[in-house]
C-alpha positions as CSV (number, residue, x, y, z in Angstrom):
1,M,0.0,0.0,0.0
2,D,1.4,3.4,-1.0
3,I,1.5,6.4,1.4
4,A,-1.0,8.4,-0.7
5,T,-3.6,5.6,-0.3
6,A,-2.7,4.9,3.4
7,V,-3.0,8.5,4.6
8,K,-6.8,8.4,3.7
9,L,-7.3,5.8,6.4
10,W,-6.8,8.3,9.2
11,D,-8.9,11.2,10.5
12,A,-6.2,13.3,12.1
13,D,-7.0,17.0,12.3
14,P,-4.4,19.2,10.5
15,G,-1.3,20.1,12.5
16,W,-0.8,17.0,14.6
17,L,3.0,16.8,15.1
18,N,2.9,15.1,18.5
19,T,3.1,11.4,17.7
20,P,6.1,11.0,20.2
21,S,3.5,11.7,22.9
22,Y,0.7,9.6,21.4
23,G,-0.3,8.3,17.9
24,I,-3.5,8.8,16.0
25,P,-5.4,5.5,15.4
26,P,-6.3,4.5,11.9
27,R,-10.1,4.7,11.3
28,H,-10.6,0.9,11.3
29,A,-8.8,0.5,14.6
30,F,-11.1,3.2,16.2
31,E,-14.2,1.5,14.7
32,E,-13.2,-1.9,16.0
33,L,-12.7,-0.4,19.5
34,Q,-16.1,1.3,19.4
35,T,-17.7,-2.0,18.5
36,A,-16.1,-3.7,21.4
37,L,-17.1,-0.9,23.8
38,T,-20.7,-1.1,22.6
39,Q,-20.7,-4.9,23.2
40,W,-19.3,-4.2,26.7
41,R,-22.0,-1.6,27.3
42,H,-24.8,-4.0,26.5
43,G,-23.3,-7.3,27.6
44,S,-23.8,-8.6,24.1
45,S,-20.5,-10.4,23.6
46,D,-18.3,-12.9,25.4
47,W,-14.7,-11.6,26.2
48,K,-13.0,-14.2,24.0
49,P,-13.4,-12.2,20.7
50,W,-11.7,-9.3,22.5
51,D,-9.0,-11.6,23.7
52,A,-8.4,-12.8,20.2
53,S,-7.0,-9.3,19.5
54,V,-4.2,-10.0,21.9
55,G,-3.0,-12.9,19.7
56,R,-3.4,-10.8,16.6
57,S,-1.4,-8.0,18.2
58,R,1.4,-10.3,19.4
59,A,1.8,-11.8,15.9
60,A,1.7,-8.4,14.2
61,F,4.4,-7.0,16.6
62,A,6.6,-10.0,16.2
63,R,6.4,-9.5,12.4
64,L,7.2,-5.9,12.8
65,V,10.5,-6.6,14.6
66,G,11.5,-9.9,13.0
67,A,10.7,-12.0,16.0
68,D,8.9,-15.3,16.6
69,P,5.5,-14.7,18.3
70,A,6.6,-17.3,20.9
71,D,9.3,-14.8,22.0
72,V,6.9,-11.9,22.6
73,M,5.2,-11.1,25.9
74,I,2.4,-8.6,26.3
75,S,2.1,-6.0,29.0
76,S,0.8,-2.5,29.7
77,T,3.9,-0.5,30.3
78,V,7.6,-0.4,29.4
79,S,8.6,-0.1,33.0
80,Q,6.8,-3.3,33.9
81,I,8.6,-5.2,31.2
82,M,12.0,-3.7,32.2
83,S,11.4,-4.6,35.8
84,V,10.8,-8.2,35.0
85,V,13.8,-8.3,32.6
86,A,15.9,-7.0,35.6
87,T,15.4,-10.3,37.4
88,A,17.9,-11.7,34.9
89,L,20.7,-9.7,36.5
90,P,22.8,-10.7,39.5
91,A,22.7,-8.4,42.6
92,G,24.9,-5.3,42.2
93,A,25.3,-5.8,38.4
94,E,26.4,-2.7,36.4
95,V,24.0,-1.4,33.8
96,V,25.1,1.3,31.4
97,V,22.4,3.7,30.4
98,P,22.4,7.0,28.4
99,E,22.4,10.2,30.4
100,E,19.1,11.5,29.0
101,E,17.2,8.2,28.9
102,F,13.4,8.2,29.5
103,T,12.9,7.0,33.1
104,S,10.8,4.0,32.2
105,N,14.1,2.5,31.0
106,L,16.1,4.0,33.8
107,F,14.3,3.8,37.1
108,P,13.8,-0.1,36.9
109,W,17.6,-0.4,36.7
110,M,18.2,2.1,39.5
111,V,16.0,0.0,41.7
112,S,17.6,-3.3,40.9
113,A,21.2,-2.7,39.8
114,R,24.1,-0.3,39.8
115,V,23.6,2.3,37.0
116,R,26.4,4.1,35.1
117,T,25.2,6.9,32.8
118,V,27.2,8.1,29.8
119,P,26.4,10.3,26.7
120,A,24.1,8.5,24.3
121,D,26.7,8.7,21.5
122,R,29.4,7.0,23.7
123,L,27.3,4.0,24.7
124,A,29.2,1.4,22.8
125,D,32.6,2.7,24.0
126,A,31.4,2.7,27.6
127,I,30.7,-1.1,27.8
128,T,33.5,-2.9,29.7
129,R,34.0,-6.4,31.1
130,D,32.3,-5.2,34.3
131,T,29.1,-4.3,32.4
132,A,26.3,-6.8,32.9
133,A,23.8,-5.0,30.5
134,V,23.4,-1.9,28.4
135,A,19.9,-0.4,28.4
136,F,19.0,2.3,25.9
137,S,16.3,3.7,23.6
138,L,16.6,2.8,20.0
139,V,15.4,6.4,19.4
140,Q,15.8,9.0,22.2
141,S,12.5,10.6,23.3
142,A,13.9,14.1,24.0
143,T,16.1,14.5,21.0
144,G,15.2,11.9,18.3
145,Y,18.8,10.6,18.3
146,V,18.9,7.1,16.6
147,A,21.2,4.7,18.5
148,P,23.8,2.9,16.4
149,L,22.4,-0.5,17.3
150,A,24.9,-2.7,15.4
151,D,27.8,-1.0,17.2
152,I,26.2,-1.4,20.6
153,V,25.4,-5.0,20.0
154,A,29.0,-5.7,18.8
155,A,30.5,-4.0,21.9
156,A,28.1,-5.8,24.2
157,R,28.8,-9.2,22.7
158,S,32.6,-8.7,23.0
159,H,32.2,-8.2,26.7
160,G,29.4,-10.6,27.4
161,A,26.8,-7.9,28.3
162,L,23.1,-8.1,27.7
163,V,21.5,-5.7,25.1
164,I,18.2,-4.3,26.4
165,A,16.4,-1.8,24.2
166,D,13.3,0.5,24.4
167,G,11.7,0.7,21.0
168,S,8.8,3.0,22.0
169,Q,10.0,5.9,19.9
170,A,11.2,3.6,17.1
171,C,8.9,0.7,16.3
172,G,6.4,1.8,13.7
173,W,8.6,4.2,11.7
174,L,12.1,2.8,12.1
175,P,12.9,-0.6,10.7
176,V,13.8,-2.7,13.7
177,D,15.2,-6.2,13.8
178,V,15.8,-7.9,17.2
179,T,18.7,-10.0,15.9
180,G,21.5,-9.6,18.6
181,V,19.1,-8.0,21.1
182,D,18.3,-9.8,24.3
183,A,15.2,-7.8,25.2
184,L,13.2,-5.1,23.5
185,A,10.2,-3.3,25.2
186,C,7.8,-1.1,23.3
187,A,4.8,1.0,24.5
188,A,2.2,0.8,21.7
189,Y,0.4,4.1,22.1
190,K,3.0,6.2,20.2
191,W,4.2,5.2,16.8
192,L,2.2,1.9,16.8
193,M,-1.0,4.1,17.3
194,A,-2.7,1.8,19.8
195,P,-4.7,2.9,22.9
196,R,-2.5,3.4,25.9
197,G,-2.5,0.1,27.9
198,A,-0.9,-2.1,25.3
199,A,2.9,-2.9,25.4
200,F,5.1,-5.6,23.9
201,G,8.3,-7.2,25.0
202,Y,10.7,-9.3,22.9
203,L,12.5,-11.7,25.2
204,S,15.2,-13.9,23.8
205,P,15.1,-17.6,24.8
206,G,18.4,-17.4,26.5
207,L,17.4,-14.4,28.5
208,R,14.1,-16.0,29.7
209,E,16.1,-18.8,31.3
210,R,17.6,-16.2,33.7
211,M,14.3,-14.4,34.4
212,R,11.6,-14.8,37.0
213,P,8.0,-14.1,36.2
214,L,7.3,-11.5,39.0
215,A,3.7,-11.0,37.9
216,A,2.8,-14.6,37.2
217,N,-0.9,-14.9,36.6
218,W,-3.6,-17.0,34.9
219,Y,-3.0,-15.4,31.5
220,G,0.6,-16.8,31.4
221,G,-0.7,-20.3,32.1
222,A,0.4,-23.2,30.0
223,D,-3.2,-24.2,29.0
224,E,-5.7,-21.7,27.8
225,G,-8.6,-21.7,30.3
226,G,-6.8,-24.3,32.5
227,S,-5.0,-22.0,34.9
228,Y,-7.9,-20.3,36.7
229,Y,-7.7,-22.0,40.1
230,G,-5.3,-23.8,42.4
231,P,-1.8,-25.2,42.2
232,P,0.5,-26.4,40.9
233,L,2.3,-23.5,39.2
234,R,1.9,-24.2,35.5
235,L,3.2,-21.4,33.2
236,A,3.7,-21.4,29.5
237,G,7.1,-22.6,28.2
238,D,7.6,-19.5,26.0
239,A,7.4,-15.7,26.5
240,R,3.8,-16.0,27.4
241,A,4.9,-17.0,30.9
242,F,5.7,-13.3,31.5
243,D,2.4,-11.9,30.1
244,L,0.4,-9.5,32.1
245,S,-3.4,-10.2,32.0
246,P,-4.3,-7.9,29.2
247,A,-6.3,-4.7,29.1
248,W,-8.5,-6.1,26.4
249,F,-9.8,-2.9,24.8
250,S,-6.3,-1.6,24.4
251,Y,-5.5,-4.7,22.3
252,V,-8.8,-4.5,20.3
253,G,-7.4,-1.1,19.1
254,A,-3.8,-2.3,18.8
255,A,-4.4,-5.3,16.5
256,P,-5.8,-3.5,13.4
257,A,-3.3,-0.6,13.8
258,L,-0.2,-3.0,13.9
259,E,-1.6,-5.1,11.1
260,L,-2.0,-1.9,8.9
261,L,1.6,-0.9,9.7
262,N,2.8,-4.2,8.4
263,E,0.5,-3.9,5.3
264,I,1.9,-0.5,4.4
265,G,5.5,-1.5,5.2
266,V,7.8,0.1,7.7
267,E,10.4,0.8,5.1
268,R,7.9,2.9,3.2
269,I,6.8,4.7,6.3
270,H,10.4,5.4,7.3
271,E,11.1,7.1,4.0
272,H,7.9,9.2,4.3
273,D,8.4,10.2,7.9
274,V,12.1,11.1,7.6
275,A,11.5,13.1,4.4
276,L,8.9,15.2,6.3
277,A,11.2,15.7,9.3
278,N,14.0,16.8,6.9
279,R,11.6,19.2,5.1
280,F,10.9,20.7,8.6
281,R,14.6,20.8,9.4
282,T,15.5,22.4,6.1
283,G,12.9,25.1,6.6
284,L,14.5,26.0,9.9
285,G,18.0,26.1,8.4
286,L,19.1,22.8,9.9
287,E,21.0,20.0,8.3
288,P,19.1,16.8,7.3
289,S,19.1,13.9,9.8
290,D,18.0,10.3,10.0
291,T,15.1,10.6,12.4
292,A,11.4,11.2,12.4
293,I,11.7,13.3,15.6
294,V,13.0,16.9,15.5
295,S,14.0,18.8,18.6
296,V,14.6,22.5,18.1
297,D,15.0,25.7,20.0
298,A,11.8,27.5,18.9
299,P,8.9,29.5,20.3
300,G,6.4,26.8,21.0
301,E,3.7,29.3,21.7
302,R,3.7,30.3,18.0
303,L,2.9,26.7,17.1
304,E,0.1,26.5,19.6
305,A,-1.4,29.8,18.3
306,A,-1.4,28.4,14.8
307,G,-3.1,25.2,15.9
308,I,0.0,23.0,15.6
309,R,0.2,20.4,18.3
310,A,3.7,19.5,19.4
311,A,5.4,19.0,22.7
312,V,8.2,20.6,24.7
313,R,10.8,18.2,26.1
314,A,14.1,19.1,27.8
315,G,13.4,22.8,27.1
316,K,13.0,22.4,23.3
317,V,10.1,22.0,20.9
318,R,9.7,18.3,19.9
319,A,7.9,17.5,16.7
320,G,7.2,14.1,15.3
321,F,6.2,13.1,11.7
322,H,4.3,9.9,11.0
323,V,2.4,8.2,8.2
324,Y,-0.7,10.5,8.6
325,T,1.4,13.7,8.6
326,T,1.3,15.7,5.3
327,T,3.5,18.4,3.7
328,D,0.8,20.9,4.6
329,D,1.2,20.0,8.3
330,V,5.0,20.7,7.9
331,D,4.5,23.9,6.0
332,R,1.9,25.3,8.5
333,A,4.4,24.7,11.3
334,L,7.2,26.4,9.4
335,D,5.0,29.4,8.6
336,A,4.2,29.7,12.3
337,L,7.9,29.6,13.3
338,T,9.5,31.6,10.5
């Protein structure tokens, strides 16, 4: 599906440049969610059709990042996923984290390990034989900086360190492959355009052997419908053992959104998003970059007055450009700023 066709599947009002805060759902995802909410309102459906959306979402996310669905857990937040991944580390382990990392991928390590922060562009160089894990965002929330994943993986492997990534600002616009990654967590309400309450975690088989399912529950049971009551402990043999019991309606909205992303193709979306971001950068006299997120010193009140919705992070205006963003959106923002 080409972008010109795809953009017609959204109902975003002009001027939305705030996808790094939350994404706009495609029309079909919104409609599927409204159907489920109506069923809930009237009690006209069993929960199992809603739960089927969890399986659809898991499969779609796995396809998006080049993983086996059996290696994908479902959750509600990145911090919960990172907290359970942290059980794989020995007491007092060193975790190297970028200085400006979003706290959902920082606080869990500060609670459970010994954290050393370094500049984001020095992450690979900072890994030593004393490093148990390196935890970082594939794309930094505040700046849009794209991490050199291959370099980080190579450095971590040379020292026996785990590679733990947050894909929340990457998955959906940046082609992502989990080869060489031990864990990848992703909140789905940003570039995956799902309702808040859906999150995914890739857990490599080797990592899972070192982890403990801190939030073990009926949904992670080995047999569907067979883990409601009583002992013994009987969890799934794959990443489902680490599932949280899902917020169904979040996944009802997530499944069609992720399936559409795969149908359009992330490579095509990446080209579209980065081209719009660079159109914005060029209009402000900045050099082109490789990211869909632009962070600039600019008067945010001018954007707000012009009906452009963006965010301020770390003291700068942060704008994000996604599949439903148009050149008109970009030019309206430039007109407001220049």
